[in-house]
VOKOLLO-16371 format. One line per 4 residues: number of its first residue (from 1); their letters; for each residue z, x, y of N, C-alpha, C. Coordinates in steps of 0.02 Angstrom, whole numbers. Atoms other than C-alpha are relative to their C-alpha. Last residue first. Example, Ala and Ser with C-alpha at 12.3 -4.5 7.8 and 13.67 -1.06 7.14 Angstrom:
BEGIN
2) sa) -3:-42:-59:357:684:-53:37:-39:55; 0:45:-59:390:615:-225:0:45:60
END
This chain:
BEGIN
192) efnv) -12:15:-71:3487:3948:10659:-62:-24:34; 15:70:-14:3459:3932:10471:10:-18:73; -41:21:-56:3449:4120:10438:-21:-71:20; 29:58:-32:3387:4172:10267:48:-23:54
188) kpav) -50:40:-36:3426:4344:10203:-36:-55:38; 9:2:-72:3303:4408:10074:54:-44:33; 27:65:-22:3373:4439:9901:-7:0:76; -46:35:-45:3398:4623:9861:-34:-64:24
184) rake) -53:30:40:3305:4689:9708:49:-41:42; 25:63:28:3148:4718:9811:52:-35:-43; -5:51:-51:3243:4847:9915:-27:-68:-25; -69:25:-8:3272:4949:9758:4:-56:51
180) eiqf) -40:-36:-49:3086:4963:9726:69:-30:5; 0:30:-65:3015:4891:9567:45:41:46; -65:10:-31:2971:4993:9416:-8:-34:67; 16:47:-54:2823:4989:9298:67:-19:31
176) ydkk) -33:65:2:2860:5145:9196:-25:-44:57; -42:21:-57:2733:5284:9190:31:-67:-14; 26:57:-38:2669:5351:9024:48:-17:56; -46:54:-16:2712:5524:8958:-35:-54:41
172) tlgm) -51:-17:-49:2568:5628:8894:43:-61:14; -39:56:-25:2456:5623:8742:53:25:49; 3:1:-73:2328:5762:8722:39:-58:30; 39:59:-20:2302:5724:8536:-7:-4:76
168) mnav) 68:-9:27:2358:5900:8487:-45:-58:21; 33:-52:-40:2507:5881:8604:-71:12:-24; 14:29:-66:2555:5717:8521:-36:50:44; 58:44:8:2540:5797:8348:-20:-30:67
164) istp) 56:-44:19:2657:5939:8396:-64:-42:-5; 27:-29:-62:2774:5819:8487:-60:45:-14; 52:45:-24:2796:5724:8323:-33:28:63; 64:-35:-2:2891:5875:8256:-58:-44:25
160) frri) 29:-45:49:2996:5869:8365:7:-31:-69; -41:-22:57:3030:5726:8484:-39:46:-46; -40:-59:-19:2940:5717:8652:41:27:-58; 44:-58:-10:2799:5603:8593:38:63:20
156) kanf) 33:-22:62:2924:5480:8519:-42:62:11; -50:-34:42:3035:5469:8673:-34:28:-62; -18:-63:-33:2886:5431:8786:51:39:-41; 56:-47:5:2820:5301:8664:20:68:29
152) ervq) 6:-19:70:2986:5210:8646:-54:53:-9; -59:-38:17:3015:5208:8834:-4:26:-72; 7:-66:-31:2836:5153:8867:59:45:-18; 52:-36:38:2850:5009:8743:-8:71:27
148) dnyr) -28:-15:66:3015:4954:8822:-49:40:-42; -46:-57:-9:2937:4969:8996:34:19:-66; 39:-60:-13:2792:4857:8942:46:61:5; 34:-20:63:2905:4727:8865:-38:65:9
144) krav) -51:-25:46:3016:4726:9020:-32:23:-66; -20:-67:-23:2865:4711:9134:52:30:-46; 54:-46:18:2797:4566:9030:17:71:22; -2:-9:73:2964:4475:9043:-53:51:-22
140) airn) -62:-36:17:2975:4504:9231:4:13:-75; 9:-70:-20:2793:4454:9256:61:41:-20; 44:-30:50:2822:4294:9156:-14:74:16; -38:-8:62:2971:4252:9266:-42:33:-54
136) etga) -47:-56:-12:2869:4284:9423:42:13:-62; 39:-62:6:2733:4171:9353:44:61:10; 15:-10:70:2856:4031:9327:-38:64:-12; -64:-20:32:2921:4052:9504:-11:12:-75
132) ledm) -14:-69:-19:2742:4050:9570:64:25:-33; 47:-42:38:2702:3892:9473:13:74:15; -20:3:71:2859:3808:9540:-45:45:-42; -61:-41:6:2817:3867:9717:25:1:-72
128) lrtf) 20:-70:-3:2640:3797:9699:61:46:-7; 36:-16:63:2706:3628:9641:-19:74:-1; -50:-1:54:2832:3621:9785:-32:20:-67; -39:-61:-9:2697:3667:9912:51:7:-57
124) nrda) 44:-56:18:2581:3532:9845:38:66:5; 8:-2:73:2721:3404:9849:-43:59:-23; 71:9:17:2770:3441:10030:-9:10:-76; 8:67:29:2960:3422:10050:-72:-14:-22
120) klep) -33:-1:65:2984:3609:10076:-6:-68:-35; 42:-37:47:2855:3600:10214:31:-1:-70; 53:47:21:2952:3463:10305:-48:34:-49; -25:44:54:3103:3580:10307:-53:-49:-25
116) yrev) 40:61:-1:3005:3711:10407:22:-46:-57; 2:27:-68:3114:3859:10455:-35:-67:4; -65:28:-15:3157:3895:10273:2:-32:70; -3:67:30:2972:3918:10238:67:-34:17
112) ivll) 35:46:-45:2970:4065:10358:6:-72:-25; -45:8:-57:3101:4154:10253:-31:-48:51; -52:48:20:2993:4119:10101:52:-9:56; 29:67:-1:2846:4205:10186:53:-53:-17
108) rsla) 4:19:-70:2953:4359:10220:-29:-70:7; -69:13:-22:2996:4367:10036:2:-22:73; -18:68:23:2812:4349:9996:71:-18:20; 34:48:-44:2774:4501:10104:16:-71:-20
104) sqlq) -32:-3:-66:2906:4604:10012:-32:-51:48; -66:32:7:2842:4550:9842:36:-3:67; 13:72:1:2665:4595:9895:65:-39:-6; 21:21:-67:2722:4768:9946:-12:-75:3
100) nysn) -59:-1:-43:2818:4789:9782:-17:-21:71; -41:57:19:2666:4735:9680:61:-5:46; 33:58:-30:2559:4860:9774:40:-63:-14; -9:-4:-73:2682:4999:9731:-30:-61:35
96) aket) -71:12:-14:2689:4944:9548:13:2:76; -13:72:9:2499:4931:9539:72:-17:18; 32:36:-55:2478:5105:9614:13:-75:-5; -38:-14:-61:2606:5176:9493:-29:-36:60
92) vska) -63:38:4:2525:5091:9343:40:10:64; -52:-27:44:2357:5162:9394:61:-45:0; 25:-21:66:2204:5071:9463:56:21:-48; -42:-52:32:2254:4972:9616:-25:15:-70
88) galk) 35:-63:4:2111:4877:9701:38:55:-36; 64:10:35:2175:4701:9668:-37:66:-10; -15:12:71:2351:4753:9715:-64:-8:-40; -22:-63:30:2290:4829:9878:14:-8:-74
84) arae) 59:-43:6:2193:4671:9920:18:66:-32; 42:26:54:2344:4562:9884:-60:44:-12; -35:-18:62:2453:4672:9996:-39:-24:-61; 7:-72:10:2328:4658:10138:32:22:-66
80) aiqt) 70:-13:17:2318:4468:10121:-12:74:-14; 11:25:67:2507:4454:10115:-71:14:-22; -32:-47:46:2527:4565:10268:-11:-22:-73; 40:-61:2:2399:4461:10363:29:49:-49
76) fvek) 60:17:38:2489:4299:10320:-46:61:-8; -19:4:71:2653:4376:10378:-61:-15:-43; -15:-67:25:2577:4428:10545:17:-1:-75; 59:-35:22:2498:4257:10576:15:68:-32
72) ehka) -30:-54:41:2661:4159:10586:-55:45:-28; -14:-58:-41:2597:4050:10731:29:59:-39; 61:-32:-25:2513:3920:10621:13:65:37; -24:-57:-40:2671:3877:10526:-59:40:26
68) ygkv) -64:15:-33:2647:3704:10451:20:55:50; 4:64:-32:2465:3710:10399:62:-17:40; 36:-7:-63:2481:3894:10365:-4:-66:38; -48:-20:-51:2613:3858:10232:-34:5:68
64) tavl) -47:55:-10:2489:3762:10125:49:16:56; 37:53:-35:2353:3893:10148:46:-60:14; 8:-19:-71:2477:4031:10104:-36:-55:39; -66:4:-31:2525:3943:9943:-4:15:74
60) npil) -16:71:-6:2344:3915:9895:68:-10:34; 40:30:-54:2303:4097:9935:14:-75:9; -23:-15:-68:2455:4153:9832:-45:-30:54; -42:53:-28:2414:4066:9669:14:10:74
56) dsrr) 41:59:-8:2268:4181:9623:39:-58:31; 45:-13:-56:2374:4336:9653:-45:-60:14; -41:4:-61:2507:4267:9539:-44:9:61; -18:71:-7:2380:4237:9402:39:-10:64
52) qlqn) 60:35:-23:2311:4412:9430:14:-74:11; 9:-19:-71:2485:4486:9419:-62:-34:28; -48:39:-39:2512:4387:9258:-5:17:75; 19:70:3:2353:4457:9180:46:-43:44
48) diea) 59:7:-43:2394:4634:9237:-23:-73:3; -24:-6:-69:2566:4620:9160:-58:-12:47; -38:62:-13:2488:4557:8997:28:1:71; 49:53:-11:2359:4698:9002:35:-67:15
44) waan) 24:-7:-68:2502:4822:9023:-51:-55:16; -55:22:-44:2585:4757:8865:-22:5:73; -4:73:6:2419:4774:8772:54:-28:46; 59:28:-34:2394:4952:8836:1:-77:-2
40) inee) -11:-9:-72:2572:4997:8786:-58:-31:39; -50:49:-18:2543:4923:8613:16:4:75; 34:65:-5:2383:5025:8602:48:-56:18; 39:-3:-62:2481:5184:8639:-37:-66:11
36) mtvl) -46:6:-57:2608:5139:8505:-37:0:66; -24:69:-2:2470:5108:8378:47:-10:59; 56:40:-23:2388:5275:8419:21:-73:7; 7:-12:-72:2556:5361:8403:-57:-40:30
32) knrt) -57:32:-33:2587:5281:8233:-6:8:76; 13:72:-1:2413:5330:8174:56:-38:36; 55:12:-47:2442:5511:8224:-13:-75:6; -27:-9:-67:2611:5512:8135:-54:-14:53
28) gifw) -46:55:-13:2536:5440:7976:28:4:71; 41:60:-9:2389:5562:7981:45:-60:17; 38:-7:-61:2505:5711:8008:-40:-63:15; -46:9:-56:2627:5654:7874:-38:2:66
24) sfli) -18:71:-2:2484:5632:7750:48:-14:58; 58:36:-26:2417:5806:7793:15:-75:6; 6:-18:-70:2590:5884:7768:-58:-39:32; -56:32:-35:2615:5793:7603:-5:12:75
20) ilfl) 14:72:2:2441:5844:7542:55:-38:37; 53:14:-48:2472:6024:7599:-18:-74:3; -28:-8:-67:2638:6029:7506:-52:-16:54; -43:57:-10:2557:5960:7348:31:2:71
16) vilg) 45:58:-10:2418:6090:7361:41:-62:15; 31:-10:-66:2548:6229:7383:-45:-59:16; -51:13:-50:2649:6161:7236:-28:8:71; -13:72:0:2493:6153:7127:52:-19:53
12) iiii) 58:31:-33:2445:6331:7175:10:-76:4; -4:-18:-71:2620:6389:7129:-57:-31:39; -57:37:-30:2617:6293:6965:5:14:74; 22:70:-5:2443:6360:6922:55:-43:32
8) aslk) 50:4:-54:2499:6538:6961:-23:-72:11; -37:-8:-63:2655:6518:6852:-48:-6:60; -38:62:-10:2549:6449:6708:39:3:65; 49:52:-18:2426:6592:6724:36:-65:15
4) kgnm) 22:-14:-68:2568:6719:6725:-49:-53:24; -55:17:-45:2648:6639:6571:-19:12:73; -7:72:0:2485:6642:6474:54:-22:50; 50:26:-46:2458:6821:6520:6:-75:6
END
């Protein structure tokens, strides 16, 4: 009987040890996924912050250009509409689409600027363009960080056995912040 009791205690001990290891793994995996999701949220907040900064710069830029190019009303309207859509966008996909529309309208604005050499010499315009260029660089860096976090998270929640915990938590793939292919092409400027 002594041997049977000892065997039963060992088996129960091994089962308890296995359950403790399994529970610890589950908690560790859950915490890692929560941290990854929060990193994505923080990276998105940085993109959102830079998009807001950019959006705040645009009215000043448009006002400066308007003084020189009063008859280019269509482009100014497109910029205003794109800014409004960006401000109202909720999801990553909506923000990305709105960003692309604003990028397209700004490209058209820069084509207009080429027609007015005296505008390019304006100090206020030059300062605003420098700020806008800096903001664009910060958006690109923030977008890369965000997309890296999303890639890591999406891969993690799809891998077994982490996928079990992710499904229990209701986690799903996150959207990338992508730009349209046409936004990758530099606008053509005609000096005629």
